[in-house]
C-alpha positions as CSV (number, residue, x, y, z in Angstrom):
1,M,80.3,107.7,77.9
2,R,82.2,107.2,81.2
3,I,82.5,103.6,82.2
4,L,83.6,102.5,85.7
5,L,86.8,100.3,85.8
6,T,87.1,97.7,88.5
7,K,86.9,98.4,92.2
8,G,89.8,97.6,94.6
9,F,90.7,94.9,97.0
10,T,93.5,94.5,99.4
11,L,94.5,91.4,101.4
12,W,97.1,91.5,104.0
13,A,98.1,88.4,105.9
14,Y,100.6,89.3,108.7
15,G,103.8,87.4,107.9
16,S,102.5,85.9,104.6
17,E,101.2,87.5,101.4
18,L,97.8,86.7,100.0
19,G,96.8,89.7,98.5
20,F,95.7,92.3,96.4
21,C,94.2,95.8,96.0
22,E,91.6,96.8,93.7
23,G,89.3,99.8,93.5
24,R,86.6,97.1,91.9
25,S,87.8,93.9,90.5
26,T,88.0,90.1,90.9
27,L,89.9,88.4,93.6
28,T,93.2,86.6,93.1
29,V,95.8,85.1,95.4
30,S,99.5,85.9,94.8
31,P,102.6,84.4,96.2
32,P,104.5,86.1,99.1
33,P,106.4,89.0,99.1
34,R,89.8,107.9,79.1
35,G,89.1,107.7,75.3
36,N,86.7,105.1,76.7
37,N,86.1,106.6,80.0
38,T,85.9,103.3,81.9
39,R,85.6,103.5,85.7
40,R,87.4,101.1,88.0
41,R,87.4,100.4,91.7
42,G,90.7,99.8,93.6
43,G,93.6,96.8,92.6
44,H,95.3,93.7,94.0
45,G,98.3,93.5,96.2
46,G,99.8,92.1,99.4
47,K,102.6,92.5,101.7
48,G,104.1,89.4,103.2
49,G,107.0,88.5,105.4
50,R,107.4,92.1,106.7
51,H,107.1,93.6,110.1
52,R,103.9,95.6,110.7
53,V,104.3,99.3,110.0
54,N,103.1,101.6,112.6
55,A,100.6,103.4,110.4
56,R,99.1,105.5,113.1
57,Q,102.5,106.9,113.9
58,Y,103.2,107.4,110.2
59,F,100.0,109.6,109.7
60,G,100.5,111.3,113.1
61,W,97.3,110.0,114.4
62,V,96.7,110.5,118.2
63,P,93.1,109.7,119.2
64,K,91.5,112.3,121.5
65,N,91.0,111.1,125.1
66,D,87.3,112.0,125.3
67,M,85.0,109.8,127.2
68,H,82.1,111.5,125.3
69,T,83.3,110.3,121.9
70,S,81.7,107.0,120.7
71,V,83.8,104.2,119.2
72,N,82.3,104.8,115.8
73,Q,83.2,108.5,116.0
74,V,86.8,107.6,116.9
75,I,87.0,105.2,113.9
76,A,85.6,107.9,111.7
77,Q,88.0,110.5,112.9
78,E,91.0,108.1,112.2
79,F,89.8,107.1,108.7
80,L,89.3,110.8,107.9
81,H,92.6,111.9,109.4
82,A,94.6,109.3,107.3
83,H,92.7,110.0,104.0
84,N,93.2,113.8,104.3
85,W,96.8,113.3,105.3
86,V,97.3,111.6,101.9
87,R,95.2,114.2,100.0
88,K,97.2,117.0,101.6
89,V,100.4,115.5,100.0
90,Y,98.8,116.1,96.6
91,K,97.2,119.5,97.5
92,L,93.7,118.1,97.2
93,P,90.5,119.2,98.8
94,E,89.8,117.4,102.0
95,L,87.2,114.6,102.2
96,V,84.3,115.0,104.6
97,W,82.7,112.1,106.6
98,D,79.4,110.9,105.3
99,E,77.5,108.9,107.7
100,K,75.2,107.4,105.0
101,L,78.3,106.0,103.2
102,A,79.6,104.7,106.6
103,S,76.2,103.0,107.2
104,Y,76.4,101.4,103.8
105,A,79.9,100.1,104.5
106,R,78.8,98.7,107.9
107,G,75.8,97.1,106.3
108,Y,77.8,95.5,103.5
109,L,80.4,94.1,105.9
110,M,77.7,92.6,108.0
111,Q,76.6,90.8,104.9
112,R,80.2,89.3,104.8
113,Y,80.2,88.4,108.5
114,E,79.6,84.8,108.0
115,D,81.7,84.1,104.9
116,C,84.4,86.8,105.3
117,M,84.7,87.0,101.5
118,L,86.7,89.8,100.0
119,V,84.3,90.8,97.3
120,H,82.9,94.1,96.3
121,S,79.4,95.3,96.8
122,D,77.1,96.3,94.0
123,S,77.0,100.0,95.1
124,D,77.4,102.9,92.6
125,F,80.0,104.4,95.1
126,G,83.8,104.2,94.7
127,E,84.9,101.4,97.0
128,N,88.1,100.1,98.6
129,V,88.1,96.9,100.5
130,F,90.7,95.4,102.7
131,W,91.1,92.0,104.3
132,G,93.5,91.1,107.1
133,K,94.2,87.6,108.6
134,K,94.7,88.9,112.1
135,L,92.2,91.1,114.1
136,H,94.5,94.0,114.8
137,W,94.2,96.0,111.6
138,T,93.1,99.7,111.9
139,A,91.7,102.5,109.8
140,S,95.3,103.9,109.5
141,D,96.6,100.4,108.5
142,A,94.2,100.0,105.6
143,T,94.7,103.6,104.3
144,Y,98.5,103.2,104.6
145,W,98.6,100.1,102.5
146,W,96.3,101.7,99.9
147,Y,98.6,104.7,99.9
148,V,101.7,102.4,99.4
149,E,100.4,101.7,95.8
150,R,101.6,105.1,94.8
151,Q,105.0,103.6,94.2
152,W,103.7,101.8,91.2
153,Y,101.5,104.5,89.7
154,D,102.8,106.8,86.9
155,F,100.8,110.1,86.8
156,K,102.2,110.9,83.3
157,T,101.0,107.7,81.6
158,L,98.1,107.0,84.1
159,T,99.3,103.4,84.4
160,C,100.3,101.0,87.2
161,L,103.5,99.1,86.6
162,P,104.9,96.6,86.5
163,P,102.1,94.0,86.0
164,P,100.3,92.6,87.8
165,K,100.5,95.5,90.2
166,N,97.3,97.5,90.7
167,C,96.9,101.0,92.0
168,G,93.1,101.5,92.2
169,H,93.0,102.0,95.9
170,F,95.6,104.7,95.7
171,T,94.0,106.6,92.8
172,Q,90.6,106.5,94.7
173,L,92.3,108.0,97.7
174,V,93.6,110.9,95.6
175,W,90.7,111.2,93.2
176,R,90.1,115.0,93.2
177,D,86.4,114.9,92.5
178,S,85.6,112.5,95.4
179,A,84.3,114.6,98.2
180,R,82.7,112.4,100.8
181,V,83.9,109.1,102.4
182,G,82.4,106.6,104.9
183,C,84.1,103.5,106.2
184,A,83.7,100.6,108.5
185,L,85.6,97.7,110.1
186,Q,84.2,94.2,110.8
187,H,85.7,91.1,112.5
188,C,84.5,88.0,110.8
189,R,82.2,85.5,112.7
190,N,85.1,82.9,112.7
191,S,88.0,85.0,114.2
192,T,90.5,82.7,112.5
193,Q,89.2,84.1,109.2
194,G,90.3,87.7,110.1
195,M,88.6,90.9,109.5
196,L,87.4,93.2,106.6
197,I,87.6,97.0,106.2
198,A,85.6,98.9,103.5
199,C,85.5,102.6,102.5
200,E,82.8,104.1,100.2
201,Y,83.5,107.3,98.2
202,D,81.1,109.7,96.5
203,P,81.4,110.8,93.8
204,P,83.3,107.7,92.8
205,G,86.7,107.9,91.2
206,N,88.8,105.7,89.0
207,Y,87.5,106.5,85.5
208,D,89.7,105.3,82.7
209,N,92.0,107.8,81.0
210,E,91.2,110.5,83.5
211,H,93.8,112.0,85.7
212,P,93.1,111.4,89.4
213,L,94.5,114.8,90.5
214,K,92.4,116.9,88.0
215,H,88.8,118.1,88.0
216,H,86.5,116.5,85.5
217,E,83.1,117.7,84.3
218,Y,80.7,114.9,84.8
219,S,78.0,114.7,82.2
């Protein structure tokens, strides 16, 4: 039987660290800076006291200057570009954009509009969630910080070290069998609470004791 491990959260406060990343899990606050086939969602982590990385430049994202492209389409293109940039590094099949997943992500973030809480939904999708204290975070930013978790992940042992580091966002990004993605961004009602970003993945990744870069036969 394949059991899903925790999903993943990321919290970023520009200039102070609150965070974590988890592909599904419980929320914690940190100080600055498959025998069993269990499936997980994401991890916990934060980046504090650092200058903001130009993630769009890192991924080589240049939005098209097209007056006929909607804001949602531009956001979708940026998410997809960043995700597939990462997957290309590991010679993985590209993800395709799924509007049903994006609609789910938008609907779920609207549920969090009032409380701005970094908690996972109860969906059966893979899910990465990101919170930022400021309102400037982009699709590239969230994807970049999920990708940064690679530095703690050991593909040989399938572990994330040292504790309490978590790598569930990263492993979901590079989960070979995930084929579709849909994401959304949402400012919270109280702008001082920041904003949330969520991505949904189908099929979901992050099964315990399964290599993220290998194909698995689902029963």
